[in-house]
C-alpha positions as CSV (number, residue, x, y, z in Angstrom):
1,M,-5.6,10.8,6.7
2,K,-8.5,9.4,4.7
3,I,-10.1,6.2,6.0
4,D,-9.1,4.5,2.8
5,E,-5.4,5.3,3.0
6,V,-4.6,2.0,4.6
7,R,-2.6,-1.1,3.6
8,N,-4.2,-4.4,2.6
9,G,-7.6,-2.8,1.8
10,D,-8.8,-2.5,5.3
11,A,-11.6,-0.1,4.5
12,E,-12.9,-2.1,1.5
13,F,-12.8,-5.2,3.6
14,L,-14.9,-3.3,6.2
15,M,-17.4,-2.2,3.6
16,A,-17.8,-5.8,2.3
17,Y,-18.5,-6.9,5.9
18,L,-21.1,-4.2,6.4
19,Y,-22.8,-5.1,3.2
20,R,-23.1,-8.8,4.3
21,K,-24.4,-7.5,7.6
22,Q,-27.2,-5.6,5.9
23,V,-28.2,-8.6,3.9
24,S,-28.4,-10.9,6.9
25,D,-30.0,-8.2,9.2
26,P,-32.5,-5.9,7.5
27,A,-32.6,-3.6,10.6
28,F,-28.9,-2.9,10.3
29,F,-28.4,0.6,8.9
30,V,-25.2,1.8,7.1
31,R,-24.4,5.0,5.2
32,Y,-21.1,6.3,4.0
33,T,-19.5,8.9,1.7
34,R,-16.4,8.9,-0.4
35,D,-14.2,11.8,-1.6
36,P,-13.5,12.6,-5.3
37,K,-10.7,10.0,-5.3
38,G,-13.0,7.3,-4.1
39,R,-11.6,7.1,-0.6
40,L,-14.0,6.5,2.3
41,E,-14.6,9.7,4.3
42,K,-17.5,9.1,6.6
43,L,-19.2,6.0,7.9
44,F,-22.4,5.8,10.0
45,W,-23.8,2.5,11.3
46,C,-26.4,1.3,13.8
47,D,-28.1,-2.0,14.5
48,G,-31.8,-2.7,15.2
49,I,-31.5,-2.3,18.9
50,S,-30.0,1.1,18.6
51,R,-32.8,2.1,16.2
52,V,-35.4,1.0,18.7
53,N,-33.6,2.8,21.5
54,Y,-33.7,6.0,19.5
55,S,-37.4,5.7,18.6
56,R,-38.2,5.5,22.3
57,F,-35.6,7.7,24.0
58,A,-34.8,10.4,21.4
59,H,-35.8,13.2,23.8
60,V,-32.1,13.8,24.6
61,L,-29.2,13.2,22.2
62,V,-25.6,13.2,23.5
63,L,-22.8,13.4,20.9
64,D,-19.2,13.0,21.6
65,T,-16.1,12.7,19.4
66,T,-13.2,12.4,21.9
67,Y,-12.5,8.7,21.6
68,K,-10.1,7.3,19.0
69,T,-10.1,3.5,18.9
70,N,-8.3,2.6,15.7
71,K,-4.8,2.5,14.3
72,Y,-5.4,5.5,12.0
73,G,-6.3,7.9,14.8
74,I,-9.7,8.5,13.2
75,P,-12.4,9.8,15.7
76,L,-15.2,7.5,16.7
77,V,-18.3,9.6,17.1
78,V,-20.7,8.1,19.7
79,L,-24.4,9.0,19.6
80,A,-26.3,8.1,22.8
81,G,-29.3,8.8,24.9
82,V,-30.9,8.0,28.2
83,N,-33.6,5.4,28.8
84,H,-36.4,5.3,31.4
85,H,-34.0,3.7,33.9
86,R,-31.6,6.6,33.4
87,R,-29.1,4.3,31.7
88,T,-27.1,5.3,28.7
89,V,-28.2,3.6,25.5
90,P,-26.4,3.9,22.1
91,F,-28.1,5.3,19.0
92,G,-25.3,4.8,16.6
93,C,-21.6,5.2,15.8
94,V,-19.7,7.1,13.1
95,L,-16.1,7.1,11.8
96,V,-15.1,10.5,10.3
97,V,-11.9,12.0,9.0
98,N,-12.6,15.5,10.3
99,E,-14.8,17.4,12.7
100,K,-16.1,20.2,10.5
101,E,-19.6,21.5,10.8
102,E,-20.7,19.9,7.5
103,T,-19.5,16.5,8.9
104,F,-21.8,16.8,11.9
105,I,-24.7,17.9,9.7
106,W,-24.2,14.8,7.7
107,I,-24.1,12.6,10.8
108,L,-27.4,14.0,12.1
109,E,-29.0,13.6,8.7
110,Q,-28.1,9.9,8.7
111,L,-29.4,9.5,12.2
112,I,-32.7,11.0,11.2
113,E,-32.9,8.8,8.1
114,A,-32.1,5.7,10.2
115,E,-34.8,6.5,12.7
116,N,-37.5,7.3,10.1
117,G,-37.4,11.0,10.5
118,T,-37.5,11.3,14.2
119,R,-35.7,14.6,15.0
120,P,-33.9,15.3,18.3
121,I,-29.6,20.5,16.2
122,K,-29.9,23.7,14.4
123,S,-29.9,23.5,10.5
124,V,-30.8,19.8,10.7
125,I,-32.9,19.7,13.8
126,P,-33.9,23.3,14.3
127,D,-36.3,22.9,17.2
128,A,-33.7,21.1,19.4
129,R,-32.5,22.8,22.6
130,H,-28.8,22.7,22.9
131,R,-26.8,22.3,26.1
132,L,-23.0,22.5,26.2
133,C,-21.0,19.9,28.1
134,L,-20.5,21.4,31.6
135,W,-17.3,19.6,32.2
136,H,-15.7,20.9,29.0
137,L,-17.1,24.3,29.7
138,M,-15.5,24.6,33.1
139,R,-12.2,23.2,31.8
140,N,-12.1,25.9,29.1
141,V,-13.0,28.6,31.7
142,M,-10.3,27.4,34.0
143,V,-7.7,27.4,31.1
144,N,-8.6,30.9,30.0
145,G,-9.6,32.6,33.3
146,G,-8.0,30.7,36.1
147,E,-9.3,29.3,39.4
148,S,-10.5,32.6,40.7
149,F,-12.6,33.4,37.6
150,L,-14.0,29.9,37.6
151,A,-15.1,30.1,41.2
152,S,-17.0,33.4,40.5
153,F,-18.3,32.0,37.2
154,K,-20.2,29.2,38.8
155,K,-22.6,31.7,40.2
156,C,-23.6,32.5,36.6
157,I,-24.2,28.8,36.0
158,Y,-26.4,27.9,38.9
159,R,-27.6,30.9,41.0
160,C,-29.3,33.4,38.7
161,R,-33.0,33.1,38.6
162,T,-33.7,35.6,35.8
163,P,-31.8,37.0,32.8
164,K,-31.6,40.3,34.5
165,Y,-29.8,38.8,37.5
166,F,-27.6,36.8,35.2
167,D,-26.4,39.9,33.4
168,Q,-25.7,41.6,36.7
169,A,-23.7,38.6,37.9
170,W,-21.9,38.2,34.6
171,N,-20.9,41.9,34.5
172,E,-19.6,41.7,38.1
173,V,-17.5,38.6,37.3
174,V,-15.8,39.9,34.1
175,E,-15.2,43.4,35.6
176,Q,-13.8,41.9,38.8
177,H,-11.4,39.7,36.9
178,G,-10.6,42.1,34.1
179,E,-11.9,40.0,31.3
180,P,-14.7,42.0,29.6
181,D,-12.9,42.5,26.3
182,E,-11.5,39.0,26.0
183,K,-12.9,37.2,23.0
184,W,-13.2,33.9,24.9
185,A,-15.3,35.7,27.5
186,Q,-17.5,37.4,24.9
187,D,-18.0,34.0,23.1
188,L,-18.9,32.5,26.4
189,Y,-21.6,35.1,27.1
190,A,-22.9,34.7,23.5
191,D,-23.6,31.1,24.3
192,R,-25.1,31.7,27.7
193,E,-28.4,30.1,26.8
194,K,-26.6,26.8,26.2
195,W,-25.0,26.6,29.7
196,S,-26.6,28.7,32.3
197,E,-29.5,27.3,34.4
198,T,-31.1,30.7,34.1
199,F,-32.1,29.8,30.5
200,L,-32.1,26.0,30.7
201,R,-34.3,25.7,33.8
202,G,-37.5,23.8,32.9
203,Q,-36.1,22.1,29.9
204,F,-35.9,18.3,29.8
205,F,-32.3,16.9,29.6
206,A,-32.8,13.6,31.4
207,S,-30.3,14.6,34.1
208,T,-27.6,15.0,31.5
209,W,-25.2,17.9,32.1
210,S,-22.2,16.7,30.2
211,T,-20.9,14.1,27.7
212,Q,-19.9,12.0,30.7
213,R,-22.4,9.4,29.5
214,C,-20.3,8.9,26.4
215,G,-17.3,9.0,28.6
216,S,-18.5,6.0,30.5
217,M,-19.0,4.2,27.2
218,H,-15.5,5.2,26.2
219,M,-14.2,3.5,29.4
220,T,-15.9,0.3,28.5
221,L,-14.6,0.6,24.9
222,K,-11.1,1.1,26.3
223,K,-11.3,-2.2,28.1
224,V,-12.2,-4.3,25.1
225,L,-10.7,-2.3,22.2
226,K,-7.1,-1.5,21.3
227,Q,-6.0,1.7,19.6
228,K,-4.1,-0.4,16.9
229,L,-7.3,-2.1,15.8
230,T,-8.1,-2.1,12.1
231,L,-11.4,-0.6,11.0
232,Y,-12.9,-4.0,10.4
233,R,-12.1,-5.2,14.0
234,L,-13.3,-2.0,15.4
235,V,-16.8,-2.2,13.8
């Protein structure tokens, strides 16, 4: 569903509110796109505090899309980081109608523009080091390989000091559990540099191993927001 496919002009009312917000607060940043029919597709916004947070703590960027806080079921994308007290700080929020690659490219481009070009993801931020959410990774391994595979798989995450030992451990795991030709296992191996400590050791991630930081923000949102909220009330 397009964001603009709502009764009583909810999206247009929201845009009018954001425009007034920009007029009254020069540090408030808003960007959006519309489809060929003029319907709102993507909406990015952040306030002055979020922009300051990003300018100071952009070493790690956590991006999560799992929370839906509005009556249209549209994903709320949360962009966050970690400050010098190891507390989660927001960088911005986005409402989108899909989770395609081009959507995330657009989101990161707006974040960069909002923060005066400070870059924290391939194609948009090519020098960034990626790390997959460990919680989601293990859940997917559990679903595809089962408990026994997951137990053996953890060795590949934590206990291999060199790429050579990693490959040995990986081959033992997939052969032991009969998974070497499974596509999900092949994809997992292809992304090994994004989840194994063998390749991530020494990189700075501010003690962030998963999107749990966004998850904690979602818990707070759940207490104060209702899923039947209009877009205006949500923002």
